[in-house]
C-alpha positions in Angstrom: 44.0 1.3 -21.4 41.1 2.7 -23.4 39.8 -0.7 -24.3 39.8 -1.6 -20.6 37.6 1.4 -19.8 35.3 0.6 -22.7 34.8 -3.0 -21.5 34.1 -1.8 -17.9 31.5 0.7 -19.0 29.8 -2.0 -21.2 29.5 -4.3 -18.2 28.5 -1.6 -15.6 25.7 0.1 -17.6 23.6 -3.0 -18.2 24.0 -4.1 -14.6 23.0 -0.7 -13.4 20.0 -0.7 -15.6 19.0 -4.1 -14.3 19.3 -3.0 -10.7 17.3 0.2 -11.4 14.5 -1.8 -13.1 14.3 -4.2 -10.1 13.9 -1.3 -7.7 11.2 0.2 -9.9 9.3 -3.1 -9.9 9.6 -3.5 -6.2 8.3 0.0 -5.8 5.1 -0.8 -7.7 4.4 -3.7 -5.4 5.0 -1.4 -2.4 2.6 1.2 -3.7 -0.1 -1.4 -4.3 0.2 -2.6 -0.7 0.1 0.9 0.6 -3.1 1.6 -1.4 -4.7 -1.5 0.1 -3.7 -0.4 3.6 -5.1 3.1 3.0 -8.3 1.6 1.7 -8.7 -0.5 4.9 -8.0 2.4 7.1 -10.6 4.5 5.3 -13.2 1.7 5.8 -12.3 1.6 9.5 -12.9 5.4 9.7 -16.2 5.0 7.9 -17.3 2.4 10.4 -16.3 4.5 13.4 -18.2 7.4 12.0 -21.3 5.2 11.5 -21.0 3.9 15.0 -20.7 7.5 16.3 -23.9 8.5 14.6 -26.0 5.9 16.5 -26.3 6.9 20.1 -25.7 4.1 22.5 -26.8 4.1 26.2 -26.6 1.5 28.9 -30.4 0.9 28.6 -30.3 0.8 24.8 -27.1 -0.8 23.6 -25.9 -0.4 20.1 -27.2 -2.9 17.6 -24.6 -5.2 16.1 -23.6 -4.3 12.5 -24.5 -6.7 9.8 -22.0 -8.0 7.2 -23.4 -5.6 4.6 -22.8 -2.6 6.9 -19.1 -3.5 7.3 -18.2 -3.2 3.6 
């Protein structure tokens, strides 16, 4: 009976370690993607703030942004 428990533990611990490592690696990829999304959201907020600084009227429409202003 003791040998059976020892074999079971020897099989379960490596499998549990492998599953834990896979979740950690998936988490790194998720955090990287979240960082990219946050960066894009920040750029969109910056662009909105820049657009809000330039007053636009029906007689003087806003000038289009250039590619360098979008970065």
